[in-house]
C-alpha positions in Angstrom: 0.3 16.3 11.8 3.5 18.0 12.7 7.1 17.5 11.9 8.5 15.7 8.8 6.0 13.7 6.9 6.4 10.4 4.9 4.2 8.8 2.3 3.8 5.1 2.6 2.7 3.1 -0.4 1.8 -0.5 0.3 1.3 -2.8 -2.7 -0.7 -5.7 -1.3 -2.8 -8.6 -2.5 -6.3 -7.4 -3.0 -7.8 -10.0 -0.6 -5.5 -8.5 2.1 -6.9 -5.0 1.9 -9.6 -5.4 4.6 -7.0 -6.8 7.1 -4.5 -4.0 6.2 -7.2 -1.3 6.6 -8.1 -2.7 10.0 -4.5 -2.7 11.0 -4.0 0.9 9.9 -7.1 2.0 11.9 -5.7 0.1 15.0 -2.4 2.1 14.8 -4.3 5.4 14.4 -4.2 6.0 10.7 -7.5 7.4 9.5 -6.8 8.7 6.0 -6.1 6.1 3.3 -6.2 6.2 -0.5 -6.7 2.9 -2.3 -5.9 2.1 -5.9 -7.6 -1.1 -7.1 -6.6 -3.3 -10.0 -2.8 -2.6 -10.0 -0.8 -5.2 -11.8 2.8 -5.9 -11.3 5.7 -8.2 -11.1 8.8 -8.5 -9.0 11.7 -10.8 -8.6 9.3 -13.7 -8.6 9.1 -16.6 -11.0 6.4 -16.6 -13.7 3.0 -17.1 -12.2 0.8 -19.6 -14.0 -2.9 -19.4 -13.3 -5.4 -22.1 -14.4 -9.1 -21.4 -15.0 -12.1 -23.6 -15.6 -10.8 -26.7 -13.8 -7.7 -26.9 -15.9 -9.4 -26.7 -19.3 -7.6 -23.5 -20.1 -4.4 -22.1 -18.8 -3.6 -18.5 -18.7 0.0 -17.6 -18.2 0.9 -14.1 -16.8 4.0 -12.6 -15.3 1.8 -9.9 -13.6 0.0 -10.3 -10.2 -3.1 -8.4 -9.3 -2.6 -6.1 -6.3 -4.1 -3.1 -4.6 -2.1 0.0 -3.5 -2.8 1.7 -0.2 -1.3 5.1 0.3 -1.1 6.9 3.6 0.8 10.0 4.8 2.1 9.9 8.4 4.4 11.7 10.8 8.0 10.4 10.4 7.9 9.1 14.0 5.0 6.8 13.1 6.6 5.2 10.0 7.9 2.1 11.8 4.7 1.2 13.6 2.6 1.8 10.4 4.9 -0.3 8.2 5.0 -3.1 10.8 1.2 -3.1 11.0 0.9 -3.3 7.2 3.5 -6.0 6.8 1.9 -8.2 9.5 -1.6 -7.8 8.1 -0.6 -8.3 4.5 1.8 -11.2 4.9 1.0 -14.7 3.8 4.7 -15.7 3.9 4.5 -16.5 0.2 5.9 -15.0 -3.0 3.9 -12.1 -4.3 2.7 -10.6 -1.0 3.8 -7.1 -2.2 6.0 -4.3 -1.2 6.1 -1.2 1.0 7.6 2.0 -0.3 8.4 5.1 1.9 9.0 8.6 0.4 9.4 12.0 1.9 6.6 14.6 1.5 7.7 18.1 0.5 4.3 19.8 0.4 0.6 19.1 0.1 -2.1 21.4 -1.4 -5.7 21.3 -0.5 -7.6 21.2 -3.8 -10.8 22.9 -2.6 -9.0 25.9 -1.0 -5.8 25.9 -3.0 -3.9 26.3 0.3 -0.4 24.9 0.6 -0.1 22.8 3.7 3.7 22.9 3.8 3.7 24.9 7.0 2.2 21.9 8.8 4.6 19.4 7.2 7.8 21.1 8.2 
């Protein structure tokens, strides 16, 4: 990777992770970190979930998601975010969010080497 780098965090429904992973591979992204079991809420209304054929009702204002994290060249941000959005979308409330942040440096844990020279 060369040039300015960006970190893309995609908060998606957990059942959409395989489709998003496939879309990332299709646009050339090989390295992905996934965090399972993230819970969150946004601007959405309260989500009511019923279990056991309506015998019990559990009310929660958090939705279960997974977070996928990738680091890409700045020039690739648009195609990567478009691929994520297309693969993750159900066109319904709670599909998730995509966050984009600059990367200042990266350090290889095994060698302790700073990789900032390849990120500038």
